[in-house]
C-alpha positions as CSV (number, residue, x, y, z in Angstrom):
1,M,-54.2,13.3,98.3
2,S,-51.0,13.5,100.3
3,K,-48.1,15.8,99.0
4,S,-45.8,12.9,98.3
5,T,-48.6,11.2,96.3
6,Q,-48.8,14.4,94.2
7,L,-44.9,14.6,93.5
8,G,-44.8,10.9,92.5
9,L,-41.7,10.5,90.4
10,L,-40.2,14.2,91.6
11,R,-39.6,12.4,94.5
12,D,-37.0,10.8,92.9
13,R,-33.3,12.4,92.8
14,D,-32.5,10.9,89.6
15,F,-36.0,11.8,87.8
16,R,-35.8,15.5,89.3
17,C,-32.4,15.7,87.4
18,L,-33.7,14.5,84.1
19,F,-36.7,16.9,84.8
20,A,-34.3,20.0,85.3
21,A,-32.4,18.8,82.4
22,T,-35.0,18.7,80.3
23,A,-36.6,22.6,81.4
24,L,-33.2,23.8,80.8
25,G,-32.5,22.1,77.3
26,Q,-36.2,23.1,76.0
27,L,-35.7,26.0,77.2
28,G,-32.6,26.8,75.2
29,D,-34.2,24.9,72.2
30,R,-37.3,27.3,72.3
31,I,-34.9,30.5,71.9
32,I,-32.9,29.2,69.2
33,F,-36.5,28.9,67.3
34,L,-36.5,32.4,67.3
35,A,-33.1,33.6,67.5
36,L,-31.7,31.5,64.8
37,P,-33.7,33.3,61.9
38,M,-33.4,36.4,63.5
39,V,-29.7,36.3,63.1
40,A,-30.2,35.7,59.5
41,I,-32.7,38.4,59.0
42,A,-31.6,41.2,61.5
43,T,-28.2,40.7,61.5
44,L,-27.6,39.2,57.9
45,H,-30.1,40.6,56.0
46,V,-30.8,38.0,53.9
47,D,-33.9,37.5,51.7
48,E,-36.7,35.6,52.0
49,F,-35.7,32.5,50.2
50,Q,-32.5,32.1,52.3
51,V,-34.6,32.4,55.4
52,G,-36.8,29.5,54.4
53,L,-33.3,27.5,53.4
54,L,-32.3,28.1,56.8
55,T,-35.5,26.4,58.4
56,A,-35.2,23.7,55.9
57,M,-31.7,22.9,56.9
58,T,-32.6,21.7,60.2
59,A,-35.4,19.5,58.9
60,A,-33.1,18.0,56.3
61,G,-30.7,17.2,59.4
62,S,-33.8,15.4,60.9
63,L,-34.5,13.3,57.7
64,L,-30.8,12.8,57.1
65,A,-30.2,10.8,60.2
66,G,-33.7,9.8,61.1
67,L,-33.3,6.0,60.9
68,P,-29.4,5.5,61.2
69,A,-29.8,7.1,64.5
70,G,-32.0,4.7,65.9
71,A,-29.7,1.7,65.0
72,W,-27.0,3.5,66.3
73,V,-28.2,4.6,69.9
74,D,-29.3,1.0,70.1
75,R,-25.7,-0.1,70.4
76,V,-24.8,2.2,73.5
77,R,-26.1,3.9,76.7
78,K,-28.7,6.5,76.2
79,R,-27.4,8.6,79.0
80,S,-24.0,9.2,77.3
81,V,-25.9,10.0,74.1
82,M,-27.6,12.7,76.1
83,I,-25.0,14.0,77.3
84,S,-22.7,14.1,74.4
85,T,-25.1,15.7,72.3
86,D,-26.3,18.3,74.5
87,L,-22.5,19.5,75.2
88,A,-22.1,19.0,71.4
89,R,-25.1,21.4,70.6
90,A,-23.8,23.8,72.8
91,L,-20.5,24.4,71.2
92,L,-21.9,24.2,67.9
93,L,-24.3,27.5,68.9
94,L,-21.3,29.1,70.5
95,T,-19.6,29.4,66.9
96,I,-22.4,31.6,65.5
97,P,-21.5,34.7,68.5
98,A,-18.3,34.0,68.0
99,A,-17.8,34.1,64.1
100,W,-20.3,37.2,64.6
101,W,-17.9,39.0,67.0
102,A,-14.8,38.1,64.2
103,G,-16.8,39.3,61.6
104,L,-17.0,36.0,59.7
105,L,-20.4,35.2,59.9
106,T,-22.3,34.3,56.7
107,I,-25.7,32.6,55.8
108,W,-23.4,29.6,54.8
109,W,-22.1,29.5,58.5
110,L,-25.6,29.3,59.5
111,Y,-26.6,26.6,57.0
112,A,-23.9,24.4,58.6
113,V,-24.9,25.2,62.3
114,A,-28.5,24.2,61.1
115,L,-27.9,21.3,59.3
116,V,-25.3,19.9,61.8
117,H,-27.6,20.8,65.0
118,G,-30.6,19.0,63.2
119,V,-28.6,15.8,63.2
120,L,-27.6,16.2,66.8
121,T,-31.2,16.8,67.9
122,V,-32.3,13.7,66.2
123,F,-29.7,11.3,68.2
124,F,-30.5,13.3,71.4
125,D,-34.4,13.0,71.0
126,V,-33.9,9.2,70.0
127,A,-31.9,8.7,72.9
128,Y,-34.2,10.6,75.6
129,V,-37.1,8.7,74.4
130,S,-35.5,5.3,74.8
131,Y,-34.0,6.3,78.0
132,L,-37.2,6.8,80.2
133,P,-38.3,3.5,80.6
134,H,-34.7,2.7,82.0
135,L,-34.8,5.6,84.5
136,V,-38.3,5.1,85.6
137,G,-39.6,1.5,84.9
138,R,-42.1,0.9,82.5
139,N,-44.8,0.7,85.1
140,K,-44.2,4.8,85.5
141,V,-43.4,5.8,81.7
142,V,-47.4,7.3,81.7
143,E,-46.4,9.3,84.8
144,G,-43.1,10.3,83.6
145,N,-44.0,11.1,80.0
146,S,-46.8,13.6,81.5
147,K,-44.6,15.5,83.7
148,L,-42.0,15.9,81.3
149,A,-44.6,17.1,78.7
150,A,-45.6,19.5,81.2
151,V,-42.2,21.1,81.4
152,R,-41.7,21.3,77.6
153,S,-45.4,23.1,77.6
154,V,-44.0,25.5,80.0
155,T,-40.8,26.2,77.9
156,S,-43.3,26.4,74.8
157,V,-44.8,29.5,76.1
158,S,-42.0,30.9,78.1
159,G,-39.4,30.5,75.5
160,P,-40.5,33.1,73.0
161,T,-41.4,34.9,75.7
162,V,-37.4,35.7,77.1
163,A,-36.2,35.3,73.7
164,G,-38.0,38.1,72.0
165,P,-36.6,40.7,74.8
166,L,-33.3,39.0,74.4
167,V,-33.0,39.7,70.8
168,G,-34.4,43.3,70.9
169,L,-31.7,44.1,74.2
170,V,-28.3,42.4,72.9
171,G,-29.3,41.1,69.6
172,A,-29.9,37.7,68.0
173,P,-26.1,36.4,68.2
174,A,-25.7,37.2,71.7
175,T,-29.2,35.7,72.5
176,L,-27.6,32.3,71.3
177,L,-25.3,32.4,74.1
178,V,-28.3,31.6,76.2
179,S,-29.3,28.9,74.2
180,S,-25.8,27.3,74.6
181,A,-25.7,27.7,78.3
182,G,-29.3,25.9,78.5
183,M,-27.7,22.7,76.4
184,A,-24.5,23.0,78.5
185,L,-26.3,22.8,81.6
186,S,-28.8,20.1,80.4
187,G,-25.8,18.0,79.5
188,L,-24.2,18.5,82.9
189,L,-27.3,17.9,84.9
190,A,-27.7,14.5,83.2
191,I,-24.4,13.9,84.1
192,T,-25.3,14.0,87.8
193,I,-28.1,11.3,86.9
194,R,-26.7,8.1,89.4
195,K,-28.5,5.3,88.0
196,R,-26.6,3.4,85.1
197,E,-28.0,1.2,82.5
198,R,-26.7,-1.9,81.3
199,K,-24.4,-1.5,78.4
200,P,-26.4,-2.9,75.3
201,E,-25.4,-6.6,74.1
202,P,-23.2,-6.1,71.1
203,S,-24.3,-7.8,68.2
204,E,-22.3,-10.5,66.7
205,H,-22.4,-9.0,63.0
206,P,-23.1,-5.4,63.4
207,Q,-24.6,-3.9,60.1
208,L,-26.3,-0.5,60.1
209,I,-28.8,-1.6,56.9
210,R,-29.6,-4.9,59.0
211,E,-30.2,-3.2,62.1
212,I,-32.5,-0.1,60.8
213,K,-34.6,-2.9,58.8
214,E,-35.2,-4.8,62.0
215,G,-36.4,-1.8,63.7
216,L,-38.8,-0.9,60.6
217,T,-40.0,-4.6,60.5
218,F,-40.6,-4.6,64.3
219,V,-42.7,-1.3,64.1
220,V,-44.7,-2.2,60.7
221,N,-45.5,-5.7,62.1
222,S,-47.0,-4.5,65.4
223,P,-50.7,-3.4,64.6
224,T,-50.7,-1.1,67.5
225,L,-47.5,0.7,66.7
226,R,-48.1,0.8,62.9
227,A,-51.6,2.4,63.7
228,I,-50.1,4.8,66.0
229,M,-47.2,5.9,63.2
230,L,-49.8,6.1,60.4
231,G,-52.0,8.2,62.6
232,D,-49.1,10.6,63.6
233,A,-47.9,10.8,60.1
234,I,-51.6,12.2,58.9
235,F,-52.2,14.2,61.8
236,N,-49.1,16.0,61.3
237,L,-49.3,16.5,57.5
238,F,-52.9,18.4,58.1
239,L,-51.8,19.8,61.3
240,V,-48.8,22.0,59.7
241,M,-51.6,22.6,56.7
242,Y,-53.5,24.3,59.2
243,Q,-50.8,26.4,61.1
244,T,-49.4,27.7,57.8
245,M,-52.8,29.4,57.1
246,L,-53.7,30.3,60.9
247,L,-52.0,33.1,61.2
248,V,-52.9,34.4,57.8
249,F,-56.3,33.7,58.8
250,L,-56.1,35.5,62.3
251,E,-54.7,38.5,60.6
252,R,-56.7,39.3,57.2
253,E,-60.1,37.6,58.2
254,T,-60.5,38.7,61.6
255,G,-58.6,41.7,61.9
256,L,-56.7,40.8,65.1
257,Q,-53.5,42.4,65.9
258,S,-50.4,41.1,67.2
259,F,-51.6,41.0,70.7
260,G,-54.8,39.5,70.3
261,I,-53.2,36.5,67.9
262,G,-50.6,36.4,70.8
263,L,-53.4,35.8,73.2
264,I,-55.1,32.9,71.4
265,L,-51.5,31.3,70.9
266,S,-50.8,31.4,74.8
267,G,-54.4,30.1,75.4
268,M,-53.4,27.1,73.3
269,G,-50.1,26.9,75.3
270,C,-51.8,26.9,78.5
271,G,-54.2,23.9,76.9
272,A,-51.1,21.8,76.2
273,L,-49.9,22.6,79.8
274,L,-53.1,21.6,81.6
275,G,-53.0,18.6,79.1
276,A,-49.5,17.6,80.4
277,L,-50.7,17.9,84.1
278,S,-53.7,15.5,83.6
279,A,-52.8,13.5,81.1
280,A,-52.3,10.6,83.3
281,R,-55.9,10.9,84.9
282,I,-57.5,11.3,81.6
283,S,-56.2,8.5,80.3
284,T,-56.9,6.0,83.4
285,W,-60.3,7.3,83.4
286,V,-61.0,6.9,79.5
287,G,-58.9,3.9,78.9
288,Q,-55.3,4.3,77.9
289,G,-55.9,3.0,74.6
290,R,-59.1,4.5,73.8
291,V,-57.7,8.1,74.8
292,I,-55.3,7.9,71.8
293,W,-58.3,7.7,69.0
294,L,-60.8,9.3,71.1
295,G,-59.2,12.6,71.9
296,S,-58.4,12.9,67.9
297,L,-62.0,12.2,67.1
298,V,-63.1,14.4,70.2
299,A,-60.6,17.5,69.7
300,C,-60.0,18.0,66.1
301,P,-63.4,18.9,65.0
302,L,-63.1,21.9,67.3
303,T,-60.5,23.6,65.1
304,V,-63.3,24.1,62.7
305,L,-64.6,26.8,64.7
306,M,-61.8,29.1,63.7
307,P,-62.6,29.2,60.1
308,L,-66.3,29.5,61.0
309,A,-65.2,32.6,63.3
310,R,-65.0,36.2,62.3
311,T,-65.4,38.8,65.5
312,G,-66.7,38.6,68.6
313,W,-68.1,35.9,70.9
314,C,-67.8,33.1,68.2
315,L,-64.2,34.2,68.1
316,Y,-63.6,33.7,71.7
317,L,-65.4,30.3,71.5
318,A,-62.8,29.1,68.5
319,A,-60.2,30.2,70.7
320,I,-61.3,28.1,73.6
321,G,-61.8,25.1,70.9
322,L,-58.0,25.7,70.0
323,A,-56.9,25.4,73.9
324,A,-59.1,22.1,74.1
325,F,-57.6,20.9,70.9
326,S,-54.0,21.5,72.4
327,L,-55.3,19.5,75.9
328,C,-56.4,16.5,73.8
329,G,-53.2,16.5,71.5
330,V,-51.1,16.4,74.5
331,V,-52.8,13.9,76.5
332,R,-52.9,12.1,73.2
333,V,-48.9,12.2,72.7
334,V,-48.1,11.5,76.5
335,T,-50.1,8.2,76.1
336,Q,-49.2,6.9,73.0
337,S,-45.3,7.9,73.7
338,S,-46.2,5.2,77.0
339,F,-47.7,2.5,74.6
340,Q,-44.9,2.6,72.3
341,Q,-42.2,2.4,74.8
342,A,-44.2,-0.3,76.7
343,L,-44.4,-2.5,73.6
344,T,-40.9,-2.1,72.5
345,P,-37.8,-4.6,73.5
346,D,-35.1,-2.4,75.3
347,R,-32.6,-3.4,72.8
348,L,-35.1,-2.2,69.7
349,L,-36.1,1.2,71.7
350,G,-34.0,3.4,69.6
351,R,-34.9,2.0,66.4
352,M,-38.8,2.1,67.5
353,S,-38.2,6.1,68.1
354,A,-36.1,6.7,65.1
355,T,-38.6,5.0,62.7
356,T,-41.8,6.2,64.0
357,R,-40.3,9.7,64.3
358,F,-38.9,9.4,60.5
359,V,-42.3,8.4,59.1
360,S,-44.6,10.4,61.4
361,W,-42.3,13.8,60.7
362,S,-41.7,13.2,56.7
363,G,-45.1,14.8,56.1
364,I,-44.2,18.2,57.7
365,P,-42.5,19.4,55.0
366,L,-45.1,18.4,52.5
367,G,-47.5,19.6,54.7
368,R,-45.9,23.5,54.6
369,L,-45.8,23.4,50.8
370,L,-49.7,21.9,50.7
371,G,-50.8,24.6,53.2
372,G,-48.9,27.7,50.9
373,A,-50.2,25.9,47.7
374,S,-54.0,25.5,49.3
375,G,-54.0,29.1,50.6
376,S,-52.7,30.4,47.4
377,A,-55.7,28.7,45.3
378,F,-58.3,28.4,47.9
379,G,-57.8,31.0,50.3
380,A,-57.1,30.7,54.3
381,T,-60.4,29.8,55.6
382,T,-60.7,27.2,52.9
383,T,-57.3,25.7,54.0
384,L,-58.2,25.6,57.6
385,W,-61.2,23.4,56.8
386,I,-59.2,21.0,55.0
387,G,-56.7,20.7,57.7
388,A,-59.5,20.6,60.3
389,A,-60.8,17.4,57.9
390,G,-57.4,15.8,57.7
391,M,-56.8,15.9,61.3
392,T,-60.0,14.5,62.5
393,L,-59.5,11.3,60.1
394,S,-56.1,10.5,61.6
395,A,-57.9,8.9,64.4
396,L,-59.1,6.3,61.8
397,P,-55.9,3.9,62.0
398,N,-55.8,4.2,65.8
399,F,-59.6,3.4,65.7
400,L,-59.2,0.4,63.5
401,S,-56.3,-1.3,65.6
402,P,-56.3,-2.8,69.3
403,L,-56.5,0.6,70.7
404,R,-60.1,0.7,70.2
405,T,-60.6,-1.7,73.3
406,T,-57.5,-1.2,75.1
407,R,-57.8,-0.1,78.7
408,T,-54.4,-0.3,80.0
409,L,-50.7,-0.1,79.2
410,P,-49.1,-4.0,78.2
411,T,-47.5,-5.1,81.5
412,E,-45.9,-8.2,80.2
413,K,-44.7,-9.7,76.8
414,T,-47.2,-10.1,74.0
415,P,-47.4,-11.2,70.6
416,E,-46.5,-7.7,69.6
417,F,-43.0,-7.9,70.9
418,A,-41.9,-10.6,68.0
419,C,-40.0,-9.3,65.4
């Protein structure tokens, strides 16, 4: 295989700009994931309930803006939304170290920043998903999603690795300066993208509620999009239940120390990276529709190896199972994102993305609650079994949809485009 073939879309200057912007923005976002709670814990010395409320504020922003974001993004150029939200998030994060240096920082300030940051992130994510087909063309969305997923996988591992030492060296508030810089550079790189989208045709009678309903109706009436959305909602609910008790199980049932737990989590990150790098190849080999349900059906049962493990070789085997689970999960996400983009007309991309995100992510807060409640009532081991079973069942909606026999992405309008 020639070098140019391996590079693929990375030979395109505009895609390289988006790729680099994704790397910097995602790195900043992963640093926030650790640094923002640490500001509350180590700088403000708040209690556990207030830390939990801070985390909930970010999720609340996502839920509040979820559906309206899609309708609004479909009215404007997506690249402009990405630039403005990146720069706005950068400025917003700067207020935390500024308030700290001025002696004005309070937990209420953090709540406000977390809420607004969550809202801005929804608008960015919806525009980001909707923009890729415009930039690379619908025939290259699998490759584009795969390469962008690879850089996100790298930053998911490297972000906490960078954030931890920075928090220890300069403190949590100052660490957010790095996050702000990453967001700002991401926005500035997006400005350098030369390819311009056509301005969306304005509606004769724009009404937010009607436009939101149109997006909901389109997704629900599409057998494929509906199945992907439902499968994701089930998967996320049980995944969060599993994740909630995974650390508890590893620490209390296996006796692993922080280093060993970190190795297992790093292995999952490496699996995700390998999945992103091989997603296009695997989906072509298995079938781009089949890999969505087959990935869950094959990989999710591997998560039961962890509650079966205690020490020794069976724990190593369980760790390999979680790495394979992450690999297949990224392949599934890359392929199903490409299906969603390919099946949706340009004018509805934002609303499709917002609708599926809103429904798919709505189970995450419930999953946290159920995971904690199940862990308290039945123990961490039983909760891992429940999570593994639920994640495996998430393959069912996709298996019962047209994806069961679909091998390639749709390349032209089908009846599913009707809305």
